[in-house]
C-alpha beads as a LAMMPS data file, in Angstrom:
LAMMPS data file: protein, C-alpha beads

270 atoms
269 bonds

1 atom types
1 bond types

-500.0 500.0 xlo xhi
-500.0 500.0 ylo yhi
-500.0 500.0 zlo zhi

Masses

1 110.0

Atoms # bond

1 1 1 -2.545 -1.225 -16.529
2 1 1 -1.705 -0.755 -12.856
3 1 1 -2.417 -3.488 -10.315
4 1 1 -4.737 -1.100 -8.446
5 1 1 -6.953 -0.716 -11.543
6 1 1 -7.520 -4.464 -11.816
7 1 1 -8.041 -4.683 -8.049
8 1 1 -10.655 -1.903 -8.113
9 1 1 -12.509 -3.464 -11.039
10 1 1 -12.388 -6.812 -9.254
11 1 1 -13.907 -5.338 -6.080
12 1 1 -16.515 -3.142 -7.839
13 1 1 -16.779 -2.198 -11.545
14 1 1 -18.770 0.921 -10.586
15 1 1 -15.963 2.151 -8.325
16 1 1 -13.424 1.431 -11.059
17 1 1 -15.367 3.512 -13.571
18 1 1 -15.843 6.464 -11.208
19 1 1 -12.114 6.525 -10.480
20 1 1 -11.347 6.125 -14.190
21 1 1 -13.439 9.247 -14.793
22 1 1 -11.366 11.102 -12.196
23 1 1 -13.906 11.390 -9.355
24 1 1 -12.486 11.706 -5.832
25 1 1 -13.532 13.064 -2.443
26 1 1 -13.377 16.813 -1.907
27 1 1 -12.952 16.689 1.873
28 1 1 -10.063 15.448 4.021
29 1 1 -11.536 12.382 5.667
30 1 1 -9.919 9.525 7.545
31 1 1 -8.847 7.837 4.303
32 1 1 -6.894 10.950 3.307
33 1 1 -5.246 11.113 6.733
34 1 1 -4.232 7.450 6.593
35 1 1 -2.829 7.923 3.102
36 1 1 -0.812 11.012 4.021
37 1 1 0.546 9.399 7.179
38 1 1 1.559 6.253 5.312
39 1 1 3.192 8.244 2.515
40 1 1 5.203 10.301 5.013
41 1 1 6.372 7.141 6.802
42 1 1 7.372 5.681 3.422
43 1 1 9.379 8.796 2.541
44 1 1 11.144 8.702 5.905
45 1 1 11.971 4.988 5.524
46 1 1 13.330 5.647 2.043
47 1 1 15.736 8.207 3.518
48 1 1 16.647 5.814 6.351
49 1 1 17.521 2.986 3.968
50 1 1 19.512 5.361 1.796
51 1 1 21.738 6.011 4.806
52 1 1 20.335 9.264 6.222
53 1 1 20.905 10.060 9.882
54 1 1 18.059 9.620 12.350
55 1 1 17.847 13.399 12.729
56 1 1 17.431 13.844 8.979
57 1 1 14.830 11.059 8.813
58 1 1 12.740 12.737 11.504
59 1 1 13.158 16.147 9.883
60 1 1 11.944 14.752 6.563
61 1 1 8.843 13.269 8.189
62 1 1 7.933 16.605 9.797
63 1 1 8.395 18.396 6.467
64 1 1 6.433 15.777 4.512
65 1 1 3.462 15.029 6.742
66 1 1 0.584 17.489 6.707
67 1 1 -1.387 16.646 9.845
68 1 1 -5.130 16.928 9.257
69 1 1 -6.726 14.962 12.078
70 1 1 -7.413 15.072 15.803
71 1 1 -6.610 11.362 16.116
72 1 1 -3.423 11.182 18.169
73 1 1 -2.242 7.957 16.538
74 1 1 -1.907 9.881 13.269
75 1 1 -0.281 12.987 14.721
76 1 1 3.185 14.295 13.856
77 1 1 4.358 13.300 17.335
78 1 1 3.102 9.748 16.792
79 1 1 4.995 9.463 13.510
80 1 1 8.226 10.747 15.019
81 1 1 7.924 8.356 17.968
82 1 1 7.243 5.493 15.563
83 1 1 10.275 6.192 13.393
84 1 1 12.657 6.544 16.341
85 1 1 11.486 3.240 17.809
86 1 1 11.549 1.513 14.402
87 1 1 15.174 2.486 13.782
88 1 1 16.190 1.247 17.238
89 1 1 14.117 -1.956 17.002
90 1 1 15.690 -3.088 13.714
91 1 1 19.205 -1.689 14.256
92 1 1 20.803 -5.152 14.584
93 1 1 18.523 -7.101 12.238
94 1 1 18.982 -4.643 9.388
95 1 1 22.746 -5.260 9.430
96 1 1 21.934 -8.543 7.655
97 1 1 20.570 -6.630 4.659
98 1 1 22.301 -4.736 1.845
99 1 1 20.014 -2.213 0.213
100 1 1 20.052 -2.467 -3.583
101 1 1 17.458 0.199 -4.316
102 1 1 14.578 2.145 -2.790
103 1 1 11.313 3.399 -4.296
104 1 1 11.923 1.607 -7.588
105 1 1 9.604 2.534 -10.427
106 1 1 9.423 0.484 -13.578
107 1 1 7.396 -1.802 -15.775
108 1 1 6.751 -5.529 -15.668
109 1 1 6.079 -7.465 -18.847
110 1 1 2.852 -9.465 -18.832
111 1 1 0.867 -11.347 -21.469
112 1 1 -0.935 -8.116 -22.405
113 1 1 2.020 -5.726 -22.430
114 1 1 4.144 -3.716 -20.023
115 1 1 2.542 -2.407 -16.832
116 1 1 3.741 0.170 -14.319
117 1 1 4.652 -0.609 -10.729
118 1 1 6.380 0.910 -7.714
119 1 1 8.411 -1.114 -5.180
120 1 1 9.393 0.288 -1.781
121 1 1 12.755 -1.443 -1.411
122 1 1 14.926 -4.218 -2.880
123 1 1 17.666 -5.703 -0.710
124 1 1 20.073 -8.614 -0.523
125 1 1 19.902 -10.858 2.551
126 1 1 23.621 -11.141 3.281
127 1 1 23.620 -14.479 5.186
128 1 1 21.881 -16.259 2.281
129 1 1 22.863 -14.058 -0.663
130 1 1 19.196 -13.957 -1.722
131 1 1 17.381 -10.924 -3.149
132 1 1 14.031 -9.852 -1.714
133 1 1 11.731 -6.908 -2.280
134 1 1 10.111 -5.141 0.666
135 1 1 6.664 -3.618 0.954
136 1 1 6.100 -1.228 3.874
137 1 1 2.623 -1.457 5.424
138 1 1 1.312 0.985 8.040
139 1 1 -1.843 0.405 10.086
140 1 1 -3.650 1.592 13.196
141 1 1 -4.418 -2.011 14.145
142 1 1 -2.288 -4.925 15.245
143 1 1 -1.585 -7.385 12.439
144 1 1 -3.698 -10.547 12.703
145 1 1 -3.090 -14.006 11.155
146 1 1 -5.778 -13.252 8.551
147 1 1 -4.000 -10.019 7.633
148 1 1 -0.829 -11.923 6.780
149 1 1 -2.704 -14.654 4.936
150 1 1 -3.765 -12.294 2.158
151 1 1 -0.134 -12.006 1.011
152 1 1 0.157 -15.738 0.344
153 1 1 -1.855 -15.281 -2.839
154 1 1 -1.429 -11.666 -3.927
155 1 1 -1.528 -10.448 -7.541
156 1 1 0.367 -7.322 -6.521
157 1 1 3.208 -9.283 -4.894
158 1 1 3.394 -11.709 -7.812
159 1 1 3.733 -8.745 -10.168
160 1 1 6.558 -7.350 -8.032
161 1 1 8.257 -10.773 -7.930
162 1 1 8.392 -11.010 -11.714
163 1 1 9.750 -7.471 -11.983
164 1 1 12.596 -8.194 -9.528
165 1 1 13.393 -11.501 -11.257
166 1 1 13.544 -9.769 -14.642
167 1 1 15.652 -6.853 -13.373
168 1 1 18.033 -8.546 -10.921
169 1 1 18.076 -12.136 -12.162
170 1 1 16.405 -13.700 -9.137
171 1 1 13.855 -13.045 -6.399
172 1 1 13.662 -15.214 -3.301
173 1 1 10.424 -13.572 -2.162
174 1 1 9.053 -10.511 -0.444
175 1 1 9.325 -9.013 3.025
176 1 1 6.113 -7.413 4.248
177 1 1 7.364 -4.776 6.677
178 1 1 4.430 -4.239 9.031
179 1 1 4.294 -1.055 11.127
180 1 1 1.335 -0.672 13.457
181 1 1 0.813 2.633 15.308
182 1 1 -1.671 3.620 17.975
183 1 1 -2.412 5.660 21.081
184 1 1 -3.990 4.639 24.387
185 1 1 -5.256 7.205 26.864
186 1 1 -4.773 4.904 29.852
187 1 1 -2.760 1.864 30.873
188 1 1 -3.977 -1.361 29.250
189 1 1 -2.990 -4.903 30.285
190 1 1 0.188 -3.697 31.921
191 1 1 1.188 -1.467 28.993
192 1 1 1.603 2.223 29.736
193 1 1 -0.575 4.986 28.327
194 1 1 0.601 6.978 25.345
195 1 1 1.859 6.178 21.868
196 1 1 2.563 2.569 20.964
197 1 1 3.930 0.743 17.949
198 1 1 4.274 -2.864 16.919
199 1 1 6.776 -3.948 14.307
200 1 1 6.505 -7.264 12.517
201 1 1 7.971 -8.713 9.348
202 1 1 6.832 -11.736 7.393
203 1 1 8.540 -13.335 4.388
204 1 1 6.523 -14.788 1.495
205 1 1 7.771 -16.886 -1.412
206 1 1 6.075 -17.440 -4.762
207 1 1 6.586 -20.374 -7.115
208 1 1 6.948 -20.101 -10.885
209 1 1 3.654 -22.001 -11.287
210 1 1 1.885 -19.366 -9.203
211 1 1 3.404 -16.578 -11.287
212 1 1 2.198 -18.244 -14.489
213 1 1 -1.294 -18.609 -13.047
214 1 1 -1.330 -14.910 -12.140
215 1 1 -0.202 -13.920 -15.653
216 1 1 -3.050 -15.863 -17.258
217 1 1 -5.560 -14.558 -14.709
218 1 1 -4.552 -10.912 -15.252
219 1 1 -4.839 -11.390 -18.989
220 1 1 -8.465 -12.472 -18.558
221 1 1 -9.239 -9.600 -16.171
222 1 1 -7.867 -7.080 -18.640
223 1 1 -10.031 -8.558 -21.397
224 1 1 -13.072 -8.149 -19.117
225 1 1 -12.133 -4.539 -18.349
226 1 1 -11.667 -3.752 -22.038
227 1 1 -15.084 -5.239 -22.820
228 1 1 -16.688 -3.252 -19.960
229 1 1 -15.183 0.008 -21.231
230 1 1 -16.248 -0.662 -24.825
231 1 1 -19.800 -1.497 -23.753
232 1 1 -20.109 1.001 -20.880
233 1 1 -21.021 -1.830 -18.498
234 1 1 -20.032 -1.139 -14.883
235 1 1 -22.442 -2.757 -12.402
236 1 1 -22.307 -1.980 -8.686
237 1 1 -20.986 -4.786 -6.530
238 1 1 -23.197 -4.427 -3.458
239 1 1 -21.730 -6.311 -0.497
240 1 1 -20.485 -5.977 3.096
241 1 1 -17.371 -3.933 2.243
242 1 1 -19.362 -1.120 0.601
243 1 1 -19.318 0.806 3.887
244 1 1 -15.551 1.248 3.522
245 1 1 -15.746 2.640 -0.021
246 1 1 -15.260 6.370 -0.649
247 1 1 -18.296 6.327 -2.973
248 1 1 -20.628 4.841 -0.333
249 1 1 -22.708 8.092 0.047
250 1 1 -23.166 8.303 -3.722
251 1 1 -24.430 4.729 -4.035
252 1 1 -26.633 5.076 -0.941
253 1 1 -28.285 8.049 -2.639
254 1 1 -29.143 5.887 -5.640
255 1 1 -26.318 7.290 -7.775
256 1 1 -27.645 10.823 -7.527
257 1 1 -25.670 13.035 -9.928
258 1 1 -26.175 16.217 -7.875
259 1 1 -24.777 14.514 -4.781
260 1 1 -21.820 13.212 -6.805
261 1 1 -20.975 16.738 -7.929
262 1 1 -21.391 18.177 -4.414
263 1 1 -19.327 15.605 -2.488
264 1 1 -16.691 14.790 -5.095
265 1 1 -14.411 16.545 -7.533
266 1 1 -13.484 15.377 -11.014
267 1 1 -9.913 15.679 -12.136
268 1 1 -9.528 17.137 -15.584
269 1 1 -6.778 16.415 -18.091
270 1 1 -4.057 19.035 -18.134

Bonds

1 1 1 2
2 1 2 3
3 1 3 4
4 1 4 5
5 1 5 6
6 1 6 7
7 1 7 8
8 1 8 9
9 1 9 10
10 1 10 11
11 1 11 12
12 1 12 13
13 1 13 14
14 1 14 15
15 1 15 16
16 1 16 17
17 1 17 18
18 1 18 19
19 1 19 20
20 1 20 21
21 1 21 22
22 1 22 23
23 1 23 24
24 1 24 25
25 1 25 26
26 1 26 27
27 1 27 28
28 1 28 29
29 1 29 30
30 1 30 31
31 1 31 32
32 1 32 33
33 1 33 34
34 1 34 35
35 1 35 36
36 1 36 37
37 1 37 38
38 1 38 39
39 1 39 40
40 1 40 41
41 1 41 42
42 1 42 43
43 1 43 44
44 1 44 45
45 1 45 46
46 1 46 47
47 1 47 48
48 1 48 49
49 1 49 50
50 1 50 51
51 1 51 52
52 1 52 53
53 1 53 54
54 1 54 55
55 1 55 56
56 1 56 57
57 1 57 58
58 1 58 59
59 1 59 60
60 1 60 61
61 1 61 62
62 1 62 63
63 1 63 64
64 1 64 65
65 1 65 66
66 1 66 67
67 1 67 68
68 1 68 69
69 1 69 70
70 1 70 71
71 1 71 72
72 1 72 73
73 1 73 74
74 1 74 75
75 1 75 76
76 1 76 77
77 1 77 78
78 1 78 79
79 1 79 80
80 1 80 81
81 1 81 82
82 1 82 83
83 1 83 84
84 1 84 85
85 1 85 86
86 1 86 87
87 1 87 88
88 1 88 89
89 1 89 90
90 1 90 91
91 1 91 92
92 1 92 93
93 1 93 94
94 1 94 95
95 1 95 96
96 1 96 97
97 1 97 98
98 1 98 99
99 1 99 100
100 1 100 101
101 1 101 102
102 1 102 103
103 1 103 104
104 1 104 105
105 1 105 106
106 1 106 107
107 1 107 108
108 1 108 109
109 1 109 110
110 1 110 111
111 1 111 112
112 1 112 113
113 1 113 114
114 1 114 115
115 1 115 116
116 1 116 117
117 1 117 118
118 1 118 119
119 1 119 120
120 1 120 121
121 1 121 122
122 1 122 123
123 1 123 124
124 1 124 125
125 1 125 126
126 1 126 127
127 1 127 128
128 1 128 129
129 1 129 130
130 1 130 131
131 1 131 132
132 1 132 133
133 1 133 134
134 1 134 135
135 1 135 136
136 1 136 137
137 1 137 138
138 1 138 139
139 1 139 140
140 1 140 141
141 1 141 142
142 1 142 143
143 1 143 144
144 1 144 145
145 1 145 146
146 1 146 147
147 1 147 148
148 1 148 149
149 1 149 150
150 1 150 151
151 1 151 152
152 1 152 153
153 1 153 154
154 1 154 155
155 1 155 156
156 1 156 157
157 1 157 158
158 1 158 159
159 1 159 160
160 1 160 161
161 1 161 162
162 1 162 163
163 1 163 164
164 1 164 165
165 1 165 166
166 1 166 167
167 1 167 168
168 1 168 169
169 1 169 170
170 1 170 171
171 1 171 172
172 1 172 173
173 1 173 174
174 1 174 175
175 1 175 176
176 1 176 177
177 1 177 178
178 1 178 179
179 1 179 180
180 1 180 181
181 1 181 182
182 1 182 183
183 1 183 184
184 1 184 185
185 1 185 186
186 1 186 187
187 1 187 188
188 1 188 189
189 1 189 190
190 1 190 191
191 1 191 192
192 1 192 193
193 1 193 194
194 1 194 195
195 1 195 196
196 1 196 197
197 1 197 198
198 1 198 199
199 1 199 200
200 1 200 201
201 1 201 202
202 1 202 203
203 1 203 204
204 1 204 205
205 1 205 206
206 1 206 207
207 1 207 208
208 1 208 209
209 1 209 210
210 1 210 211
211 1 211 212
212 1 212 213
213 1 213 214
214 1 214 215
215 1 215 216
216 1 216 217
217 1 217 218
218 1 218 219
219 1 219 220
220 1 220 221
221 1 221 222
222 1 222 223
223 1 223 224
224 1 224 225
225 1 225 226
226 1 226 227
227 1 227 228
228 1 228 229
229 1 229 230
230 1 230 231
231 1 231 232
232 1 232 233
233 1 233 234
234 1 234 235
235 1 235 236
236 1 236 237
237 1 237 238
238 1 238 239
239 1 239 240
240 1 240 241
241 1 241 242
242 1 242 243
243 1 243 244
244 1 244 245
245 1 245 246
246 1 246 247
247 1 247 248
248 1 248 249
249 1 249 250
250 1 250 251
251 1 251 252
252 1 252 253
253 1 253 254
254 1 254 255
255 1 255 256
256 1 256 257
257 1 257 258
258 1 258 259
259 1 259 260
260 1 260 261
261 1 261 262
262 1 262 263
263 1 263 264
264 1 264 265
265 1 265 266
266 1 266 267
267 1 267 268
268 1 268 269
269 1 269 270
């Protein structure tokens, strides 16, 4: 079971079940734009850390990103500007890292079996000889202290930590590679108008006790999910974050089946 499945069930069993059935939005909304932009940045960073030239990195981004928004911070030009500034900003710092692998796909062994995962980058910190995994994060907002706090206790990062330990023999922690992009139409607090980016990295470490606690917790969540599927029990978790959910219109309409079929598509098995 993927980490995202447990996370979705944790946030709302109803959402988990709709996604399990293959329902997804038919239109290209802001969520789709954010996803495509982030994926294109990830692909470009993969090429960069594999040793591609800056010109090739930028070319790959233009070929990968399908712009579908009028928001300038998510335009092709914004992405190109971001990548050029990122490469320059970390040119010296990245000399301290030896890339071991990028876009690693594999399985991590848990108490309930092997589960799939996908890690952006694994690298050795040359001054210390320690191995870390990296997770690239893109956002349209500046990263706040509360944003970083959520990685101190993250099931996803604990899962990645165990995978790296099992595969490479050790894992000193993770590097959250934060990339914030935006656009301002006029000067603000002395900063010029136009595209802007902020780059910030934070390192997080996870103890063996924390990993063991996560393993036992995930085992219990998976038992709950199995019971829910066997008994067709998926209640709606109605709370303040519902407004951010892709199925918000469906729930607001009282789970109207006609609206579900008009606003969403259902993927079918090939």
